[in-house]
C-alpha atoms as a printed R data frame, in Angstrom:
    type eleno elety resid chain resno       x       y       z
1   ATOM     1    CA   UNK     A     1 -10.206  16.613   1.758
2   ATOM     2    CA   UNK     A     2  -8.235  13.420   2.135
3   ATOM     3    CA   UNK     A     3  -5.398  12.967  -0.326
4   ATOM     4    CA   UNK     A     4  -2.925  10.122  -0.684
5   ATOM     5    CA   UNK     A     5   0.437  10.613  -2.354
6   ATOM     6    CA   UNK     A     6   2.395   7.513  -3.289
7   ATOM     7    CA   UNK     A     7   6.048   7.197  -4.172
8   ATOM     8    CA   UNK     A     8   8.759   4.587  -4.551
9   ATOM     9    CA   UNK     A     9   7.717   2.587  -7.577
10  ATOM    10    CA   UNK     A    10  10.050   1.820 -10.444
11  ATOM    11    CA   UNK     A    11  11.878  -0.814 -12.433
12  ATOM    12    CA   UNK     A    12  13.864  -3.491 -10.631
13  ATOM    13    CA   UNK     A    13  15.387  -6.835 -11.516
14  ATOM    14    CA   UNK     A    14  13.984 -10.044 -10.116
15  ATOM    15    CA   UNK     A    15  15.293 -10.626  -6.621
16  ATOM    16    CA   UNK     A    16  15.592  -6.923  -5.952
17  ATOM    17    CA   UNK     A    17  13.795  -4.673  -3.498
18  ATOM    18    CA   UNK     A    18  11.636  -1.581  -3.540
19  ATOM    19    CA   UNK     A    19   9.979   0.448  -0.824
20  ATOM    20    CA   UNK     A    20   6.671   2.150  -1.465
21  ATOM    21    CA   UNK     A    21   5.436   5.070   0.597
22  ATOM    22    CA   UNK     A    22   2.010   6.619   0.883
23  ATOM    23    CA   UNK     A    23   1.495   9.871   2.749
24  ATOM    24    CA   UNK     A    24  -2.029  10.821   3.779
25  ATOM    25    CA   UNK     A    25  -3.154  14.409   4.227
26  ATOM    26    CA   UNK     A    26  -6.489  15.827   5.273
27  ATOM    27    CA   UNK     A    27  -6.981  13.269   8.029
28  ATOM    28    CA   UNK     A    28  -5.342  12.752  11.402
29  ATOM    29    CA   UNK     A    29  -3.768   9.369  12.031
30  ATOM    30    CA   UNK     A    30  -6.049   8.446  14.941
31  ATOM    31    CA   UNK     A    31  -9.058   8.780  12.650
32  ATOM    32    CA   UNK     A    32  -7.639   6.176  10.296
33  ATOM    33    CA   UNK     A    33  -8.729   2.577  10.763
34  ATOM    34    CA   UNK     A    34  -6.924   0.557   8.149
35  ATOM    35    CA   UNK     A    35  -4.174   1.468   5.707
36  ATOM    36    CA   UNK     A    36  -3.346  -0.886   2.908
37  ATOM    37    CA   UNK     A    37  -1.785  -1.594  -0.421
38  ATOM    38    CA   UNK     A    38  -3.523  -3.102  -3.416
39  ATOM    39    CA   UNK     A    39  -2.197  -3.920  -6.842
40  ATOM    40    CA   UNK     A    40  -3.600  -4.405 -10.305
41  ATOM    41    CA   UNK     A    41  -1.763  -6.175 -13.081
42  ATOM    42    CA   UNK     A    42  -2.800  -5.802 -16.734
43  ATOM    43    CA   UNK     A    43  -5.924  -7.802 -17.441
44  ATOM    44    CA   UNK     A    44  -6.427  -8.722 -13.794
45  ATOM    45    CA   UNK     A    45  -8.609  -7.492 -10.985
46  ATOM    46    CA   UNK     A    46  -7.282  -5.281  -8.250
47  ATOM    47    CA   UNK     A    47  -6.176  -7.371  -5.289
48  ATOM    48    CA   UNK     A    48  -5.211  -6.738  -1.697
49  ATOM    49    CA   UNK     A    49  -1.482  -7.011  -1.087
50  ATOM    50    CA   UNK     A    50  -1.237  -6.052   2.574
51  ATOM    51    CA   UNK     A    51  -3.122  -4.149   5.244
52  ATOM    52    CA   UNK     A    52  -2.365  -2.728   8.669
53  ATOM    53    CA   UNK     A    53  -4.842  -1.630  11.318
54  ATOM    54    CA   UNK     A    54  -4.670   1.273  13.740
55  ATOM    55    CA   UNK     A    55  -3.266  -1.055  16.404
56  ATOM    56    CA   UNK     A    56  -0.673  -2.559  14.117
57  ATOM    57    CA   UNK     A    57  -2.294  -5.831  13.121
58  ATOM    58    CA   UNK     A    58  -1.251  -6.890   9.653
59  ATOM    59    CA   UNK     A    59  -2.447  -9.218   6.956
60  ATOM    60    CA   UNK     A    60  -0.888 -10.234   3.665
61  ATOM    61    CA   UNK     A    61  -1.822 -11.923   0.459
62  ATOM    62    CA   UNK     A    62  -0.438 -15.444   0.397
63  ATOM    63    CA   UNK     A    63   1.634 -14.595  -2.668
64  ATOM    64    CA   UNK     A    64   3.678 -11.973  -0.800
65  ATOM    65    CA   UNK     A    65   3.970 -13.474   2.680
66  ATOM    66    CA   UNK     A    66   7.572 -13.605   3.810
67  ATOM    67    CA   UNK     A    67   8.682 -11.160   1.116
68  ATOM    68    CA   UNK     A    68   6.680  -7.976   1.736
69  ATOM    69    CA   UNK     A    69   6.329  -6.008   4.966
70  ATOM    70    CA   UNK     A    70   3.753  -3.314   5.625
71  ATOM    71    CA   UNK     A    71   4.293  -0.688   8.296
72  ATOM    72    CA   UNK     A    72   2.880   2.672   9.260
73  ATOM    73    CA   UNK     A    73   4.287   5.796  10.872
74  ATOM    74    CA   UNK     A    74   1.402   7.500  12.613
75  ATOM    75    CA   UNK     A    75   3.409  10.631  13.305
76  ATOM    76    CA   UNK     A    76   3.909  11.051   9.570
77  ATOM    77    CA   UNK     A    77   0.502   9.713   8.522
78  ATOM    78    CA   UNK     A    78   2.405   7.408   6.207
79  ATOM    79    CA   UNK     A    79   2.173   3.743   5.302
80  ATOM    80    CA   UNK     A    80   5.050   1.822   3.765
81  ATOM    81    CA   UNK     A    81   5.404  -1.378   1.816
82  ATOM    82    CA   UNK     A    82   8.859  -2.935   1.836
83  ATOM    83    CA   UNK     A    83   9.066  -5.383  -1.027
84  ATOM    84    CA   UNK     A    84  11.946  -7.862  -1.092
85  ATOM    85    CA   UNK     A    85  12.753 -10.809  -3.338
86  ATOM    86    CA   UNK     A    86  10.625  -9.306  -6.058
87  ATOM    87    CA   UNK     A    87   9.357 -11.536  -8.838
88  ATOM    88    CA   UNK     A    88   8.164 -10.695 -12.354
89  ATOM    89    CA   UNK     A    89   4.637 -11.622 -11.262
90  ATOM    90    CA   UNK     A    90   4.750  -8.743  -8.773
91  ATOM    91    CA   UNK     A    91   4.639  -6.352 -11.718
92  ATOM    92    CA   UNK     A    92   1.553  -4.173 -11.335
93  ATOM    93    CA   UNK     A    93   0.277  -0.741 -10.468
94  ATOM    94    CA   UNK     A    94   0.262  -0.490  -6.688
95  ATOM    95    CA   UNK     A    95  -2.418   1.584  -4.981
96  ATOM    96    CA   UNK     A    96  -2.542   2.917  -1.463
97  ATOM    97    CA   UNK     A    97  -5.866   2.701   0.344
98  ATOM    98    CA   UNK     A    98  -6.972   4.360   3.566
99  ATOM    99    CA   UNK     A    99 -10.153   3.465   5.423
100 ATOM   100    CA   UNK     A   100 -11.184   6.009   8.060
101 ATOM   101    CA   UNK     A   101 -13.012   5.026  11.207
102 ATOM   102    CA   UNK     A   102 -16.766   5.052  10.807
103 ATOM   103    CA   UNK     A   103 -19.034   7.852  11.934
104 ATOM   104    CA   UNK     A   104 -16.592  10.713  11.397
105 ATOM   105    CA   UNK     A   105 -18.015  12.070   8.172
106 ATOM   106    CA   UNK     A   106 -15.432  10.566   5.847
107 ATOM   107    CA   UNK     A   107 -16.003   8.319   2.869
108 ATOM   108    CA   UNK     A   108 -15.626   4.607   3.383
109 ATOM   109    CA   UNK     A   109 -12.160   4.710   1.885
110 ATOM   110    CA   UNK     A   110  -9.747   6.698  -0.246
111 ATOM   111    CA   UNK     A   111  -7.321   5.696  -3.001
112 ATOM   112    CA   UNK     A   112  -3.982   6.961  -4.155
113 ATOM   113    CA   UNK     A   113  -3.193   7.583  -7.805
114 ATOM   114    CA   UNK     A   114  -1.124   4.413  -8.124
115 ATOM   115    CA   UNK     A   115   2.552   3.783  -8.671
116 ATOM   116    CA   UNK     A   116   3.995   1.404 -11.247
117 ATOM   117    CA   UNK     A   117   6.216  -1.451 -10.122
118 ATOM   118    CA   UNK     A   118   7.936  -3.406 -12.876
119 ATOM   119    CA   UNK     A   119  10.076  -6.446 -12.131
120 ATOM   120    CA   UNK     A   120  12.232  -7.711 -14.973
121 ATOM   121    CA   UNK     A   121  13.351 -11.314 -15.235
């Protein structure tokens, strides 16, 4: 059973930094296609923040480009989100998402429980 455990959220002042981590268990790294981070602010839909493929290609939401960096450590089955120059509008619950490669008997994707990030002005 695939499980995702997130950590690193918290309260930070505007301009500060946080680093989120998401450790995946129940799946080997080479069976993972894409790992990503989403966020959902109150009253808004969940949106993609950043994603990283098995070969290291990345993509970012326009709102976080230049401020956030996604990375993955395959040996640890972990994906990270380094968030710098945080703004109050970055306040949201951040969710880790893992999409396994197709045809291996896994679900299309898996979600973490979410971690709260609050940026004060």
